[in-house]
C-alpha positions as CSV (number, residue, x, y, z in Angstrom):
1,M,-17.6,19.9,-19.2
2,K,-18.1,16.4,-19.1
3,W,-18.9,15.1,-15.6
4,L,-19.4,11.6,-15.9
5,E,-15.6,11.4,-16.3
6,I,-14.6,13.5,-14.0
7,V,-16.7,10.9,-11.3
8,T,-14.9,7.8,-13.0
9,V,-11.6,9.5,-12.6
10,A,-12.0,10.1,-8.8
11,G,-13.8,7.3,-8.3
12,A,-10.7,4.9,-9.8
13,T,-8.7,7.3,-7.7
14,L,-10.5,6.6,-4.6
15,V,-10.3,2.9,-4.7
16,A,-7.2,2.5,-6.2
17,A,-5.8,4.9,-2.4
18,V,-8.3,2.5,-0.4
19,T,-6.8,-0.7,-2.2
20,V,-2.9,0.7,-1.7
21,V,-4.2,1.4,1.8
22,V,-5.5,-2.0,3.1
23,L,-2.8,-3.9,1.6
24,Y,0.3,-2.3,3.3
25,S,-2.2,-2.3,6.6
26,L,-2.6,-5.9,6.3
27,G,1.0,-7.1,5.3
28,V,1.9,-4.4,8.9
29,R,-0.9,-6.4,10.6
30,L,0.2,-10.0,9.1
31,T,3.8,-9.2,9.9
32,A,3.0,-8.0,13.4
33,I,1.3,-11.6,14.3
34,A,3.7,-13.4,12.5
35,G,6.9,-11.6,14.7
36,D,4.6,-12.5,17.9
37,V,6.9,-14.4,19.7
38,R,4.0,-15.6,22.4
39,E,2.0,-17.5,19.7
40,S,2.4,-20.0,17.3
41,N,1.4,-18.7,14.5
42,P,0.8,-20.6,11.0
43,A,3.6,-20.8,8.6
44,W,1.4,-19.0,5.6
45,V,1.3,-15.8,7.7
46,R,4.8,-14.5,6.9
47,P,4.5,-15.1,2.9
48,L,1.5,-13.8,2.9
49,A,2.3,-10.2,4.5
50,Y,5.0,-10.4,2.2
51,A,2.5,-10.8,-1.1
52,C,0.5,-7.9,0.6
53,F,3.6,-5.2,0.8
54,G,4.5,-6.9,-2.9
55,L,0.9,-6.4,-4.1
56,C,1.2,-2.9,-2.6
57,G,4.5,-2.0,-4.7
58,A,3.3,-3.2,-7.7
59,A,-0.3,-0.7,-7.3
60,V,2.2,1.8,-6.4
61,L,3.8,1.1,-9.7
62,F,1.5,0.9,-12.0
63,G,0.4,3.6,-11.3
64,L,3.6,5.8,-11.6
65,Y,3.9,3.8,-15.1
66,L,0.1,5.7,-15.9
67,I,1.4,9.0,-14.3
68,I,4.6,9.7,-16.4
69,P,4.1,10.2,-20.1
70,C,7.6,8.3,-20.7
71,F,6.9,5.2,-19.6
72,S,3.1,4.8,-21.1
73,K,3.9,5.2,-25.1
């Protein structure tokens, strides 16, 4: 058995999962900050939140592209 390849796949999976969770959490947090009516927030907060959601979605779609065999041929 090739243990280095198993460790490489496990490491890539962990990094990808953490990246998706962090991007989604950051998007939710920035959306909450942008929606706060009691404070004056910079104009870049809401577009940055949407960019985080977009990157999260792109990462999920790329993962599906790698998993589904008919797409990666």
